[in-house]
Each structure stands twice: as C-alpha cells, then as structure tokens.
C-alpha positions as a Markdown table, in Angstrom:
| # | Residue | x | y | z |
|---|---|---|---|---|
| 1 | Met | 1.3 | -15.2 | -3.4 |
| 2 | Arg | -0.6 | -13.0 | -5.4 |
| 3 | Ala | 0.0 | -10.1 | -3.0 |
| 4 | Lys | 4.0 | -10.9 | -3.0 |
| 5 | Glu | 4.1 | -10.8 | -6.7 |
| 6 | Ala | 1.8 | -7.4 | -6.8 |
| 7 | Phe | 4.3 | -5.9 | -4.4 |
| 8 | Asp | 7.5 | -6.7 | -6.0 |
| 9 | Asn | 5.9 | -5.5 | -9.3 |
| 10 | Leu | 5.6 | -1.9 | -7.3 |
| 11 | Lys | 8.8 | -2.3 | -6.1 |
| 12 | Lys | 10.2 | -2.5 | -9.8 |
| 13 | Leu | 8.2 | 0.3 | -11.0 |
| 14 | Phe | 9.2 | 2.7 | -8.0 |
| 15 | Asn | 12.9 | 1.5 | -8.5 |
| 16 | Lys | 13.0 | 2.4 | -12.3 |
| 17 | Tyr | 11.5 | 5.9 | -11.8 |
| 18 | Leu | 13.8 | 6.4 | -8.7 |
| 19 | Ala | 16.8 | 5.5 | -10.7 |
| 20 | Leu | 15.7 | 8.0 | -13.4 |
| 21 | Tyr | 15.3 | 10.7 | -10.9 |
| 22 | Met | 18.4 | 10.3 | -9.4 |
| 23 | Leu | 20.3 | 10.1 | -12.9 |
| 24 | Leu | 18.4 | 13.7 | -13.6 |
| 25 | Leu | 19.5 | 15.2 | -10.4 |
| 26 | Phe | 23.1 | 14.2 | -11.2 |
| 27 | Val | 23.2 | 15.2 | -15.1 |
| 28 | Phe | 21.7 | 18.9 | -14.1 |
| 29 | Ala | 24.1 | 19.0 | -11.3 |
| 30 | Val | 27.0 | 18.5 | -13.8 |
| 31 | Phe | 25.3 | 20.9 | -16.0 |
| 32 | Tyr | 25.1 | 23.7 | -13.1 |
| 33 | Tyr | 28.7 | 22.9 | -12.2 |
| 34 | Leu | 30.1 | 23.4 | -15.9 |
| 35 | Ile | 28.2 | 26.8 | -16.2 |
| 36 | Gly | 28.8 | 28.0 | -12.6 |
| 37 | Ser | 29.4 | 31.4 | -13.4 |
| 38 | Glu | 25.9 | 31.8 | -14.5 |
| 39 | Phe | 24.7 | 31.4 | -11.1 |
| 40 | Lys | 24.9 | 33.8 | -8.0 |
| 41 | Asp | 26.8 | 32.2 | -5.0 |
| 42 | Leu | 27.2 | 28.6 | -6.9 |
| 43 | Ala | 31.0 | 27.6 | -5.4 |
| 44 | Gly | 31.8 | 24.1 | -6.8 |
| 45 | Phe | 30.0 | 20.7 | -7.4 |
| 46 | Val | 28.4 | 20.3 | -4.0 |
| 47 | Asp | 26.5 | 23.5 | -4.4 |
| 48 | Ala | 25.6 | 22.6 | -8.1 |
| 49 | Leu | 23.9 | 19.0 | -6.7 |
| 50 | Tyr | 22.2 | 21.1 | -3.8 |
| 51 | Leu | 20.8 | 23.4 | -6.6 |
| 52 | Ser | 19.8 | 20.4 | -8.5 |
| 53 | Val | 17.9 | 18.8 | -5.5 |
| 54 | Val | 16.2 | 22.1 | -4.4 |
| 55 | Thr | 15.1 | 22.7 | -8.0 |
| 56 | Ala | 14.0 | 19.0 | -8.8 |
| 57 | Thr | 11.9 | 19.1 | -5.5 |
| 58 | Thr | 10.6 | 22.8 | -6.4 |
| 59 | Leu | 11.5 | 24.0 | -3.0 |
| 60 | Gly | 13.4 | 27.2 | -4.2 |
| 61 | Phe | 15.0 | 28.6 | -1.4 |
| 62 | Gly | 16.9 | 31.4 | -3.3 |
| 63 | Asp | 20.3 | 31.1 | -1.7 |
| 64 | Ile | 21.5 | 30.1 | -5.2 |
| 65 | Thr | 20.1 | 31.7 | -8.2 |
| 66 | Pro | 20.6 | 32.0 | -11.9 |
| 67 | Ile | 21.7 | 35.3 | -13.5 |
| 68 | Ser | 21.6 | 34.6 | -17.2 |
| 69 | Trp | 19.0 | 33.1 | -19.4 |
| 70 | Val | 20.8 | 30.0 | -20.1 |
| 71 | Ala | 20.8 | 29.3 | -16.5 |
| 72 | Lys | 17.3 | 30.3 | -16.0 |
| 73 | Ala | 16.4 | 28.0 | -18.8 |
| 74 | Leu | 18.3 | 25.3 | -17.2 |
| 75 | Val | 16.7 | 25.7 | -14.1 |
| 76 | Ser | 13.0 | 25.7 | -15.7 |
| 77 | Gly | 13.7 | 22.5 | -17.6 |
| 78 | Gln | 14.8 | 20.5 | -14.8 |
| 79 | Val | 11.6 | 21.9 | -12.8 |
| 80 | Leu | 9.3 | 20.8 | -16.0 |
| 81 | Ser | 10.8 | 17.6 | -16.4 |
| 82 | Ser | 10.9 | 16.9 | -12.2 |
| 83 | Val | 7.4 | 17.3 | -12.5 |
| 84 | Leu | 6.7 | 15.6 | -15.5 |
| 85 | Leu | 8.6 | 12.5 | -14.1 |
| 86 | Val | 6.8 | 12.3 | -10.7 |
| 87 | Gly | 3.4 | 12.8 | -12.8 |
| 88 | Leu | 4.2 | 10.1 | -15.2 |
| 89 | Phe | 5.5 | 8.0 | -12.0 |
| 90 | Leu | 1.9 | 8.7 | -10.4 |
| 91 | Asn | 0.1 | 7.4 | -13.4 |
| 92 | Ser | 2.0 | 4.5 | -13.9 |
| 93 | Leu | 1.3 | 3.5 | -10.3 |
| 94 | Ser | -2.4 | 4.3 | -10.4 |
| 95 | Phe | -2.6 | 2.3 | -13.9 |
| 96 | Ala | -0.6 | -0.6 | -11.9 |
| 97 | Gln | -3.3 | -0.6 | -9.4 |
| 98 | Ser | -6.3 | -0.4 | -11.3 |
| 99 | Glu | -4.7 | -3.4 | -13.7 |
| 100 | Arg | -4.4 | -5.4 | -10.1 |
| 101 | Ile | -7.7 | -4.6 | -9.1 |
| 102 | Arg | -9.0 | -5.8 | -12.4 |
| 103 | Glu | -7.2 | -8.8 | -12.4 |
| 104 | Asn | -8.4 | -9.8 | -9.0 |
| 105 | Glu | -12.0 | -8.9 | -10.0 |
| 106 | Ser | -11.5 | -10.9 | -12.8 |
| 107 | Gln | -10.0 | -13.9 | -10.8 |
| 108 | Leu | -12.9 | -13.7 | -8.2 |
| 109 | Ser | -15.6 | -13.7 | -11.3 |
| 110 | Trp | -13.9 | -16.7 | -12.6 |
| 111 | Glu | -13.9 | -18.6 | -9.3 |
| 112 | Arg | -17.8 | -17.9 | -8.9 |
| 113 | Lys | -18.8 | -18.8 | -12.3 |
| 114 | Glu | -16.6 | -22.2 | -12.4 |
| 115 | Gly | -18.3 | -22.9 | -9.3 |
| 116 | Met | -21.5 | -22.2 | -10.4 |
| 117 | Arg | -20.5 | -24.6 | -13.5 |
| 118 | Asp | -19.2 | -27.2 | -11.2 |
| 119 | Gly | -22.9 | -27.2 | -9.9 |
| 120 | Leu | -24.4 | -28.1 | -13.4 |
| 121 | Asp | -21.6 | -30.5 | -13.7 |
| 122 | Arg | -22.5 | -32.5 | -10.8 |
| 123 | His | -26.4 | -32.4 | -11.5 |
| 124 | Ile | -25.9 | -33.6 | -15.0 |
| 125 | Ser | -23.6 | -36.0 | -13.7 |
| 126 | Leu | -25.9 | -37.7 | -11.3 |
| 127 | Leu | -28.3 | -38.4 | -14.5 |
| 128 | Val | -25.5 | -39.5 | -16.4 |
| 129 | Glu | -24.2 | -42.1 | -13.3 |
| 130 | Ala | -27.9 | -43.1 | -13.4 |
| 131 | Val | -27.8 | -44.4 | -16.9 |
| 132 | Lys | -24.7 | -46.1 | -16.0 |
| 133 | Thr | -25.4 | -47.8 | -13.5 |
| 134 | Ser | -28.7 | -48.2 | -14.2 |
| 135 | Asn | -29.8 | -47.4 | -10.3 |
| 136 | Phe | -33.2 | -46.1 | -10.3 |
| 137 | Leu | -32.8 | -44.8 | -6.7 |
| 138 | Ile | -29.7 | -42.9 | -7.8 |
| 139 | Trp | -31.9 | -39.6 | -8.0 |
| 140 | Asp | -32.2 | -39.5 | -4.2 |
| 141 | Lys | -28.4 | -38.9 | -4.2 |
| 142 | His | -27.4 | -35.5 | -3.5 |
| 143 | Ala | -25.7 | -33.8 | -6.4 |
| 144 | Arg | -22.7 | -32.8 | -4.4 |
| 145 | His | -21.6 | -36.4 | -3.9 |
| 146 | Cys | -21.4 | -37.0 | -7.6 |
| 147 | Ala | -18.1 | -37.6 | -9.2 |
| 148 | Pro | -17.0 | -35.1 | -11.7 |
| 149 | Leu | -18.5 | -35.2 | -15.2 |
| 150 | Gly | -15.1 | -35.5 | -16.8 |
| 151 | Thr | -15.0 | -38.8 | -14.9 |
| 152 | Tyr | -17.3 | -40.2 | -17.0 |
| 153 | Lys | -15.8 | -38.5 | -20.3 |
| 154 | Asp | -14.9 | -41.6 | -22.0 |
| 155 | Tyr | -18.3 | -43.5 | -21.1 |
| 156 | Met | -20.4 | -40.3 | -22.7 |
| 157 | Leu | -18.3 | -40.4 | -25.9 |
| 158 | Gln | -18.7 | -44.1 | -26.3 |
| 159 | Leu | -22.4 | -44.0 | -25.5 |
| 160 | Gly | -22.8 | -41.3 | -28.0 |
| 161 | Ile | -21.3 | -43.5 | -30.7 |
| 162 | Ser | -23.2 | -46.4 | -29.6 |
| 163 | Leu | -26.7 | -44.3 | -29.7 |
| 164 | Lys | -25.8 | -43.4 | -33.3 |
| 165 | Thr | -25.5 | -47.1 | -34.4 |
| 166 | Glu | -28.6 | -48.1 | -36.1 |
| 167 | Asn | -29.2 | -51.3 | -34.5 |
| 168 | Tyr | -28.3 | -50.4 | -30.9 |
| 169 | Thr | -31.2 | -50.4 | -28.5 |
| 170 | Ile | -31.1 | -49.3 | -24.8 |
| 171 | Asp | -31.8 | -51.9 | -22.2 |
| 172 | Pro | -35.1 | -51.6 | -20.8 |
| 173 | Leu | -33.7 | -51.1 | -17.1 |
| 174 | Thr | -31.6 | -48.7 | -18.2 |
| 175 | Ile | -34.5 | -46.8 | -19.9 |
| 176 | Lys | -36.8 | -47.1 | -16.9 |
| 177 | Thr | -33.8 | -45.6 | -14.5 |
| 178 | Leu | -33.7 | -42.7 | -17.5 |
| 179 | Leu | -37.2 | -42.0 | -17.4 |
| 180 | Glu | -38.0 | -42.3 | -13.4 |
| 181 | Cys | -34.8 | -39.9 | -13.0 |
| 182 | Ser | -35.5 | -37.5 | -15.4 |
| 183 | Asp | -39.2 | -37.2 | -13.7 |
| 184 | Gln | -37.6 | -37.0 | -10.1 |
| 185 | Met | -34.8 | -34.4 | -11.2 |
| 186 | Tyr | -36.9 | -32.1 | -13.8 |
| 187 | Asp | -37.5 | -29.4 | -11.0 |
| 188 | Ser | -34.0 | -29.2 | -9.9 |
| 189 | Phe | -32.7 | -29.0 | -13.8 |
| 190 | Val | -35.3 | -25.8 | -14.2 |
| 191 | Ala | -34.4 | -24.0 | -10.9 |
| 192 | Leu | -30.8 | -24.1 | -12.4 |
| 193 | Leu | -31.5 | -22.2 | -15.7 |
| 194 | Pro | -31.0 | -18.7 | -14.0 |
| 195 | Val | -27.3 | -20.3 | -12.9 |
| 196 | Ala | -26.5 | -21.0 | -16.2 |
| 197 | Ala | -27.6 | -17.8 | -17.6 |
| 198 | Asp | -25.5 | -16.2 | -15.2 |
| 199 | Ile | -22.3 | -18.2 | -16.5 |
| 200 | Ser | -23.1 | -17.2 | -20.1 |
| 201 | Pro | -25.7 | -17.4 | -23.0 |
| 202 | Asp | -23.6 | -20.3 | -24.3 |
| 203 | Tyr | -24.3 | -22.1 | -21.2 |
| 204 | Leu | -28.0 | -21.2 | -20.9 |
| 205 | Met | -28.6 | -22.5 | -24.2 |
| 206 | Arg | -26.9 | -25.9 | -23.7 |
| 207 | Trp | -28.6 | -26.0 | -20.2 |
| 208 | Ser | -32.0 | -25.3 | -21.8 |
| 209 | Ser | -31.6 | -28.2 | -24.2 |
| 210 | Ile | -30.7 | -30.5 | -21.3 |
| 211 | Val | -34.0 | -29.6 | -19.7 |
| 212 | Ser | -35.9 | -29.7 | -22.9 |
| 213 | Asn | -34.9 | -33.2 | -23.3 |
| 214 | Val | -35.4 | -34.1 | -19.5 |
| 215 | Arg | -38.9 | -32.4 | -19.9 |
| 216 | Asn | -39.5 | -34.9 | -23.2 |
| 217 | Leu | -38.3 | -38.1 | -20.8 |
| 218 | Arg | -40.4 | -36.9 | -18.1 |
| 219 | Gly | -43.7 | -36.6 | -20.2 |
| 220 | Gln | -42.8 | -40.3 | -21.5 |
| 221 | Tyr | -42.3 | -41.6 | -18.3 |
| 222 | Arg | -46.0 | -40.0 | -17.0 |
| 223 | Glu | -47.5 | -41.5 | -20.1 |
| 224 | Val | -46.3 | -45.2 | -19.4 |
| 225 | Ile | -47.4 | -44.9 | -15.8 |
| 226 | Lys | -50.7 | -44.2 | -16.9 |
| 227 | Ile | -51.2 | -47.2 | -18.0 |
| 228 | Glu | -53.5 | -49.4 | -16.3 |
| 229 | Pro | -52.8 | -52.1 | -15.2 |
| 230 | Phe | -49.0 | -51.2 | -15.9 |
| 231 | Asn | -47.2 | -54.3 | -17.5 |
| 232 | Gly | -43.8 | -53.2 | -16.3 |
| 233 | Asn | -42.9 | -52.8 | -20.2 |
| 234 | Trp | -40.9 | -49.9 | -20.4 |
| 235 | Pro | -40.9 | -48.4 | -24.1 |
| 236 | Val | -37.5 | -48.7 | -26.5 |
| 237 | Thr | -37.9 | -45.9 | -28.9 |
| 238 | Ser | -35.7 | -43.9 | -31.1 |
| 239 | Ser | -36.8 | -40.9 | -29.4 |
| 240 | Ile | -35.4 | -41.7 | -26.2 |
| 241 | Ser | -32.3 | -42.4 | -27.8 |
| 242 | Leu | -32.1 | -39.1 | -29.5 |
| 243 | Gln | -32.8 | -37.5 | -26.3 |
| 244 | Leu | -30.0 | -39.3 | -24.5 |
| 245 | Glu | -27.8 | -38.3 | -27.2 |
| 246 | Glu | -28.8 | -34.7 | -26.9 |
| 247 | Ile | -28.5 | -35.1 | -23.1 |
| 248 | Leu | -25.0 | -36.3 | -23.6 |
| 249 | Asn | -23.8 | -33.5 | -26.1 |
| 250 | Gly | -24.8 | -31.0 | -23.4 |
| 251 | Ala | -23.2 | -32.7 | -20.6 |
| 252 | Leu | -19.6 | -33.0 | -22.8 |
| 253 | Phe | -19.8 | -29.3 | -23.4 |
| 254 | Leu | -20.5 | -28.8 | -19.2 |
| 255 | Ser | -17.3 | -31.3 | -18.3 |
| 256 | Glu | -15.0 | -29.1 | -19.5 |
| 257 | Pro | -13.7 | -26.1 | -17.1 |
| 258 | Leu | -14.5 | -22.7 | -17.7 |
| 259 | Asp | -11.8 | -20.6 | -19.9 |
| 260 | Arg | -10.2 | -17.8 | -17.4 |
| 261 | Ile | -10.3 | -15.2 | -20.2 |
| 262 | Gly | -13.4 | -16.3 | -22.3 |
| 263 | Asn | -15.9 | -16.6 | -19.5 |
| 264 | Ala | -14.5 | -14.7 | -16.7 |
C-alpha cells in the first residue's frame, strides 16, 4: 500500500513537470513562428516546433539558426528555462525520495519502539494481574501470554482511588502475592531498564520508578521470610499501599501506545 502511494506521488510529480515542459515547448514554438524572419531556414510552424524541441533538449543541430539578437535572446532564454526546469524536476524528485526514506525510517523506528513498549507493558501486566487475582504462582507465567495493560485500565484506576482512601487496607493474600511476585520478577524488571531507555527518557524515568518500588517490595518480602518461625502473617503497611500506587501510576503511563510523531 505504501509503495503504491509513493508511486502515485511520483507519477503526479512527473506529470506536473512534463505538462509544464510541453507547455514551454509550445509557447516558444509560437514565438519562433511569429518572428520566423529572424531565423535562417525557418519555414512554417512545424519548423518552429522542431526548433523549440531541439533547443529545449540542447541538441543544437544548427540547421535552423537565429540571425538577430532578438532570436538569439529567445533561443538562449529557452535553453536556460529548459535546463532550469529539468534541474527543478530532479531536485523535487530527490526531495520526494528523501522524504519517503525518512517516512519509512520513522515508521520502522516507531514499530521497533512500540514493540519494546509492548514488552514492558506485558511484564508490568503480569504484576498487575497477580495483584488482581491474588495468584501467587502467576510469576511463573510467561509475560508474552499476559493481556495488554489496557485490559486492566479500569481496574488500575479503581484500585488507585481505593489506595488513596484512608481506611482502605489491602487483603493479606494480595500482599503475599504482591511481595512474592516482586521478589521473583525483580531481576527481569532490572534487565528491562535498557529497553525503556532506548524508547525515550520518559519511559526510562517511569520504568526506573517501577523498578525502585518493586525493589522496595522485594526487600520487605525478604525481611518477612527471615522471621523464624514464620507465622504466616503478612504485613499490612502504608508503605506497601504507597509503592503499589506508584507502580499503578507507571503502569497507566505504559499502557498507552506510543505516539508516532513524538516517540519515533
């Protein structure tokens, strides 16, 4: 489809310059005919048209020649205008080709970065899904099998509002799932930092914030399991709510597809 569009644009450009070129041939042929006596061996409009074609193509056979300064100036004017027109056509052709190459490169860059954003999207989606389902074994699921973050947008918005409520407490099983999954997924999140950096500084900043909060949750998990014997009571603290809220904010940002212009 894009190749056909590029061909159509090239054809329009060619037709525009061809029409102008043919118009100049005819106009100068009329001028030559009107002042035919100023040329040697010019006898009629066919000769005038022939002279116009020969002059425009800079062949200069010399069989019809100007014999006055007016005719010489007219012939010189056609040579200059024809060369200039061809130069403008080649310049426009080069510019159109350059624009097409830039558009293709921009499209490829956008597709590559959108693919990287989707990778970040699916990894954080795995953590959001773990919180939503309280399935502490979900971390073993491959990120590529997760639904896009946009699927959980309403849930994330609602949970974010709930976390801001003063008397809201996270279910202990959800906390267990969140802490265990943060511990298991932390290394993967760190490994994706260069991917976020390759997309844009904004994505690196957002992903770094997510990684920082996951690291804090991982630290709390490791503090809990140090307790001997562990009584199975998972901590319900305001810091966990705050870190989860920050993760959700980053997730909402990551759930939006890249803008083609701003991020390509």
